[in-house]
A tleap script that builds the chain and sets N, CA, C and O, in Angstrom:
source leaprc.protein.ff14SB
mol = sequence {
  NMET LYS ASN ASN ILE ARG LEU HIE ARG VAL
  ILE LYS GLY TYR SER GLN GLU LYS LEU THR
  ASN LEU ALA ASP VAL SER ARG GLN THR ILE
  ASN ALA LEU GLU ALA ALA LYS TYR VAL PRO
  SER THR VAL LEU ALA LEU ARG LEU SER LYS
  ILE PRO GLU LYS SER VAL GLU ASP LEU PHE
  GLU LEU GLU GLU GLY CGLU
}
set mol.1.N position { 104.783 91.508 104.121 }
set mol.1.CA position { 104.853 92.882 103.597 }
set mol.1.C position { 106.464 92.757 103.481 }
set mol.1.O position { 106.988 91.654 103.630 }
set mol.2.N position { 107.244 93.921 103.209 }
set mol.2.CA position { 108.408 93.973 103.389 }
set mol.2.C position { 108.769 95.005 104.055 }
set mol.2.O position { 107.776 95.725 104.161 }
set mol.3.N position { 109.753 95.517 104.617 }
set mol.3.CA position { 110.464 97.133 104.957 }
set mol.3.C position { 111.495 96.808 105.185 }
set mol.3.O position { 112.015 95.693 105.155 }
set mol.4.N position { 112.230 98.692 105.669 }
set mol.4.CA position { 112.879 99.000 105.454 }
set mol.4.C position { 113.261 100.169 106.451 }
set mol.4.O position { 113.872 101.219 106.257 }
set mol.5.N position { 112.505 99.446 107.951 }
set mol.5.CA position { 112.370 100.423 108.681 }
set mol.5.C position { 113.766 100.523 110.075 }
set mol.5.O position { 113.861 101.402 110.932 }
set mol.6.N position { 114.603 99.415 109.891 }
set mol.6.CA position { 115.900 98.979 110.808 }
set mol.6.C position { 116.643 100.290 109.605 }
set mol.6.O position { 117.133 101.379 109.906 }
set mol.7.N position { 116.551 99.937 108.827 }
set mol.7.CA position { 117.863 100.513 107.495 }
set mol.7.C position { 118.137 101.751 107.680 }
set mol.7.O position { 119.237 102.276 107.846 }
set mol.8.N position { 116.843 102.328 107.638 }
set mol.8.CA position { 116.336 103.900 107.667 }
set mol.8.C position { 116.539 104.346 109.506 }
set mol.8.O position { 117.215 105.294 109.905 }
set mol.9.N position { 115.848 103.486 110.286 }
set mol.9.CA position { 115.963 103.972 111.558 }
set mol.9.C position { 118.135 104.235 111.376 }
set mol.9.O position { 118.741 105.301 111.266 }
set mol.10.N position { 118.675 102.875 111.416 }
set mol.10.CA position { 120.281 102.983 111.723 }
set mol.10.C position { 121.085 104.515 110.427 }
set mol.10.O position { 122.139 104.924 110.915 }
set mol.11.N position { 120.859 104.977 109.569 }
set mol.11.CA position { 121.049 105.481 108.311 }
set mol.11.C position { 120.485 106.753 109.285 }
set mol.11.O position { 119.674 107.315 108.549 }
set mol.12.N position { 120.499 107.152 109.989 }
set mol.12.CA position { 119.728 107.958 110.797 }
set mol.12.C position { 120.618 108.247 112.398 }
set mol.12.O position { 120.693 109.203 113.171 }
set mol.13.N position { 121.054 107.198 112.367 }
set mol.13.CA position { 121.555 107.408 113.842 }
set mol.13.C position { 120.969 107.115 115.505 }
set mol.13.O position { 121.533 107.193 116.597 }
set mol.14.N position { 119.431 106.712 115.052 }
set mol.14.CA position { 118.785 105.859 115.891 }
set mol.14.C position { 118.795 104.736 116.641 }
set mol.14.O position { 119.164 103.625 116.260 }
set mol.15.N position { 118.385 105.034 117.717 }
set mol.15.CA position { 117.737 103.587 118.784 }
set mol.15.C position { 116.306 103.738 118.037 }
set mol.15.O position { 115.766 104.535 117.270 }
set mol.16.N position { 115.904 102.145 118.899 }
set mol.16.CA position { 114.319 102.056 118.310 }
set mol.16.C position { 113.785 102.867 119.612 }
set mol.16.O position { 112.581 102.971 119.847 }
set mol.17.N position { 114.555 103.299 120.242 }
set mol.17.CA position { 113.484 104.276 121.875 }
set mol.17.C position { 114.126 105.269 120.851 }
set mol.17.O position { 115.335 105.050 120.769 }
set mol.18.N position { 113.855 105.932 120.329 }
set mol.18.CA position { 114.186 107.529 120.108 }
set mol.18.C position { 113.715 107.671 118.942 }
set mol.18.O position { 113.336 108.755 118.498 }
set mol.19.N position { 113.671 105.896 117.923 }
set mol.19.CA position { 112.349 106.105 116.768 }
set mol.19.C position { 110.890 105.834 117.717 }
set mol.19.O position { 109.867 106.382 117.307 }
set mol.20.N position { 110.849 105.353 118.436 }
set mol.20.CA position { 108.976 105.001 119.606 }
set mol.20.C position { 108.738 106.139 120.007 }
set mol.20.O position { 107.548 106.425 120.137 }
set mol.21.N position { 109.983 107.389 120.408 }
set mol.21.CA position { 109.396 108.812 120.365 }
set mol.21.C position { 108.972 109.842 120.121 }
set mol.21.O position { 108.292 110.698 120.687 }
set mol.22.N position { 109.652 109.631 118.781 }
set mol.22.CA position { 109.436 110.582 117.868 }
set mol.22.C position { 108.135 109.903 116.467 }
set mol.22.O position { 107.711 110.720 115.649 }
set mol.23.N position { 107.784 108.792 116.413 }
set mol.23.CA position { 106.769 108.055 116.459 }
set mol.23.C position { 105.106 107.792 116.934 }
set mol.23.O position { 104.075 107.621 116.284 }
set mol.24.N position { 105.443 107.862 118.552 }
set mol.24.CA position { 104.468 107.661 119.404 }
set mol.24.C position { 104.058 106.538 119.390 }
set mol.24.O position { 102.828 106.564 119.343 }
set mol.25.N position { 104.464 105.506 119.407 }
set mol.25.CA position { 104.795 103.992 119.199 }
set mol.25.C position { 105.171 103.274 120.293 }
set mol.25.O position { 105.823 103.970 121.072 }
set mol.26.N position { 104.964 101.801 120.765 }
set mol.26.CA position { 105.367 101.336 121.597 }
set mol.26.C position { 107.125 100.895 120.487 }
set mol.26.O position { 107.652 101.185 119.413 }
set mol.27.N position { 107.303 100.268 121.399 }
set mol.27.CA position { 109.016 99.919 121.320 }
set mol.27.C position { 109.151 97.762 120.737 }
set mol.27.O position { 109.950 97.031 120.151 }
set mol.28.N position { 107.768 97.655 121.425 }
set mol.28.CA position { 107.133 96.925 120.566 }
set mol.28.C position { 106.471 96.659 119.471 }
set mol.28.O position { 105.954 95.558 119.281 }
set mol.29.N position { 106.433 97.312 118.910 }
set mol.29.CA position { 105.950 98.272 117.132 }
set mol.29.C position { 106.964 98.281 116.339 }
set mol.29.O position { 107.038 97.627 115.298 }
set mol.30.N position { 108.126 99.303 116.948 }
set mol.30.CA position { 108.444 99.301 116.508 }
set mol.30.C position { 109.397 97.800 115.917 }
set mol.30.O position { 109.859 97.760 114.777 }
set mol.31.N position { 109.574 96.531 117.032 }
set mol.31.CA position { 110.604 95.309 117.277 }
set mol.31.C position { 109.232 94.250 116.393 }
set mol.31.O position { 109.563 93.071 116.270 }
set mol.32.N position { 107.724 94.639 115.786 }
set mol.32.CA position { 107.284 93.866 115.279 }
set mol.32.C position { 107.307 94.461 114.351 }
set mol.32.O position { 106.137 94.185 114.088 }
set mol.33.N position { 107.672 95.250 113.320 }
set mol.33.CA position { 107.571 96.175 112.664 }
set mol.33.C position { 109.195 95.058 111.397 }
set mol.33.O position { 109.183 94.237 110.480 }
set mol.34.N position { 110.410 95.917 112.342 }
set mol.34.CA position { 111.448 95.633 111.959 }
set mol.34.C position { 111.515 94.231 111.669 }
set mol.34.O position { 112.402 93.844 110.909 }
set mol.35.N position { 110.623 93.331 112.215 }
set mol.35.CA position { 110.832 91.593 112.569 }
set mol.35.C position { 109.780 91.183 111.298 }
set mol.35.O position { 109.777 90.109 110.695 }
set mol.36.N position { 108.806 92.453 111.044 }
set mol.36.CA position { 107.463 91.982 109.650 }
set mol.36.C position { 107.499 91.259 110.461 }
set mol.36.O position { 108.483 90.594 110.786 }
set mol.37.N position { 106.030 91.240 111.134 }
set mol.37.CA position { 105.797 90.565 112.315 }
set mol.37.C position { 104.204 91.526 112.750 }
set mol.37.O position { 103.346 91.362 113.617 }
set mol.38.N position { 104.430 92.689 111.488 }
set mol.38.CA position { 102.889 94.005 111.825 }
set mol.38.C position { 103.264 94.385 110.222 }
set mol.38.O position { 104.291 94.758 109.655 }
set mol.39.N position { 102.110 94.139 109.867 }
set mol.39.CA position { 101.339 95.556 109.106 }
set mol.39.C position { 101.184 96.719 109.601 }
set mol.39.O position { 100.958 96.401 110.769 }
set mol.40.N position { 101.123 98.147 109.574 }
set mol.40.CA position { 101.209 99.261 110.094 }
set mol.40.C position { 99.776 99.714 109.080 }
set mol.40.O position { 99.318 99.371 107.990 }
set mol.41.N position { 99.414 100.702 110.194 }
set mol.41.CA position { 98.171 101.257 109.872 }
set mol.41.C position { 98.294 101.825 108.780 }
set mol.41.O position { 99.450 101.688 108.380 }
set mol.42.N position { 97.318 102.727 107.703 }
set mol.42.CA position { 97.894 104.257 106.817 }
set mol.42.C position { 98.984 104.958 107.829 }
set mol.42.O position { 100.210 105.050 107.895 }
set mol.43.N position { 97.933 105.365 108.520 }
set mol.43.CA position { 98.035 106.388 109.386 }
set mol.43.C position { 99.463 106.199 110.291 }
set mol.43.O position { 99.954 107.058 111.023 }
set mol.44.N position { 100.070 104.633 110.000 }
set mol.44.CA position { 101.716 105.014 111.491 }
set mol.44.C position { 102.489 105.123 110.173 }
set mol.44.O position { 103.107 106.175 110.333 }
set mol.45.N position { 102.748 104.746 109.210 }
set mol.45.CA position { 103.351 103.961 108.253 }
set mol.45.C position { 103.231 105.201 107.229 }
set mol.45.O position { 103.428 104.784 106.088 }
set mol.46.N position { 102.885 107.063 107.267 }
set mol.46.CA position { 102.806 108.185 106.479 }
set mol.46.C position { 103.326 108.329 108.211 }
set mol.46.O position { 104.397 107.734 108.329 }
set mol.47.N position { 103.108 108.620 108.846 }
set mol.47.CA position { 103.898 108.844 110.183 }
set mol.47.C position { 105.158 108.478 109.918 }
set mol.47.O position { 105.871 109.465 109.736 }
set mol.48.N position { 105.862 107.190 109.798 }
set mol.48.CA position { 107.659 107.155 110.558 }
set mol.48.C position { 107.731 107.261 109.191 }
set mol.48.O position { 108.918 107.190 108.871 }
set mol.49.N position { 106.877 107.425 108.045 }
set mol.49.CA position { 107.867 107.981 106.966 }
set mol.49.C position { 108.282 109.620 106.573 }
set mol.49.O position { 108.925 110.084 105.632 }
set mol.50.N position { 107.657 110.208 107.655 }
set mol.50.CA position { 108.501 111.391 108.149 }
set mol.50.C position { 109.127 111.784 108.302 }
set mol.50.O position { 109.262 112.997 108.135 }
set mol.51.N position { 110.348 110.632 108.941 }
set mol.51.CA position { 110.435 110.681 110.461 }
set mol.51.C position { 112.040 111.061 109.846 }
set mol.51.O position { 112.769 112.032 110.045 }
set mol.52.N position { 112.290 109.190 108.593 }
set mol.52.CA position { 113.663 109.576 108.120 }
set mol.52.C position { 113.465 110.193 106.925 }
set mol.52.O position { 114.494 110.092 106.256 }
set mol.53.N position { 112.080 111.153 106.002 }
set mol.53.CA position { 112.366 112.455 105.438 }
set mol.53.C position { 112.297 111.813 104.184 }
set mol.53.O position { 112.540 112.594 103.264 }
set mol.54.N position { 111.849 109.732 103.548 }
set mol.54.CA position { 110.918 108.832 102.967 }
set mol.54.C position { 110.008 108.592 102.691 }
set mol.54.O position { 109.088 108.368 103.478 }
set mol.55.N position { 109.902 108.532 100.847 }
set mol.55.CA position { 108.177 107.939 101.184 }
set mol.55.C position { 107.733 106.920 101.355 }
set mol.55.O position { 108.356 105.979 100.862 }
set mol.56.N position { 106.633 106.658 102.021 }
set mol.56.CA position { 106.265 105.213 101.900 }
set mol.56.C position { 106.899 104.063 101.530 }
set mol.56.O position { 107.219 103.049 102.150 }
set mol.57.N position { 107.064 104.552 99.969 }
set mol.57.CA position { 107.491 103.331 99.530 }
set mol.57.C position { 108.441 102.496 99.550 }
set mol.57.O position { 108.514 101.292 99.301 }
set mol.58.N position { 109.432 103.566 99.998 }
set mol.58.CA position { 110.798 103.078 101.004 }
set mol.58.C position { 111.270 103.076 101.665 }
set mol.58.O position { 112.478 103.177 101.884 }
set mol.59.N position { 109.951 102.890 102.519 }
set mol.59.CA position { 109.884 102.124 104.002 }
set mol.59.C position { 109.454 100.669 103.700 }
set mol.59.O position { 110.016 99.614 103.997 }
set mol.60.N position { 107.664 101.029 102.653 }
set mol.60.CA position { 107.068 99.020 102.758 }
set mol.60.C position { 107.305 98.602 101.411 }
set mol.60.O position { 107.531 99.656 100.816 }
set mol.61.N position { 107.375 97.735 100.660 }
set mol.61.CA position { 106.463 96.930 99.926 }
set mol.61.C position { 106.462 95.228 100.420 }
set mol.61.O position { 106.901 94.245 101.018 }
set mol.62.N position { 105.131 96.251 99.171 }
set mol.62.CA position { 104.526 94.253 98.837 }
set mol.62.C position { 105.641 93.363 98.805 }
set mol.62.O position { 106.695 93.973 98.989 }
set mol.63.N position { 105.835 91.630 98.566 }
set mol.63.CA position { 106.442 91.084 98.510 }
set mol.63.C position { 105.787 90.136 97.532 }
set mol.63.O position { 104.575 89.925 97.587 }
set mol.64.N position { 106.543 89.584 96.671 }
set mol.64.CA position { 105.858 89.161 95.535 }
set mol.64.C position { 104.347 88.025 96.129 }
set mol.64.O position { 104.347 87.289 97.116 }
set mol.65.N position { 103.184 88.253 95.108 }
set mol.65.CA position { 102.397 87.456 95.461 }
set mol.65.C position { 101.907 88.301 96.332 }
set mol.65.O position { 100.875 87.703 96.636 }
set mol.66.N position { 101.905 89.585 97.158 }
set mol.66.CA position { 100.955 89.986 97.313 }
set mol.66.C position { 99.662 90.592 97.103 }
set mol.66.O position { 98.912 90.794 98.058 }
savepdb mol mol.pdb
quit
């Protein structure tokens, strides 16, 4: 799964720390998401999409073959 978490975080001017506070997750979770090493739960994906006011589809997309 590909994601645009980092892109939208930078556009909003948020540090990883600020995003962790807003999403109520650990910094390791944000690091793993941005490195595409972690696929979030539906609840976390929805929570993350509300922060930059984007749809889940704007933040996450399936790669070919998934």
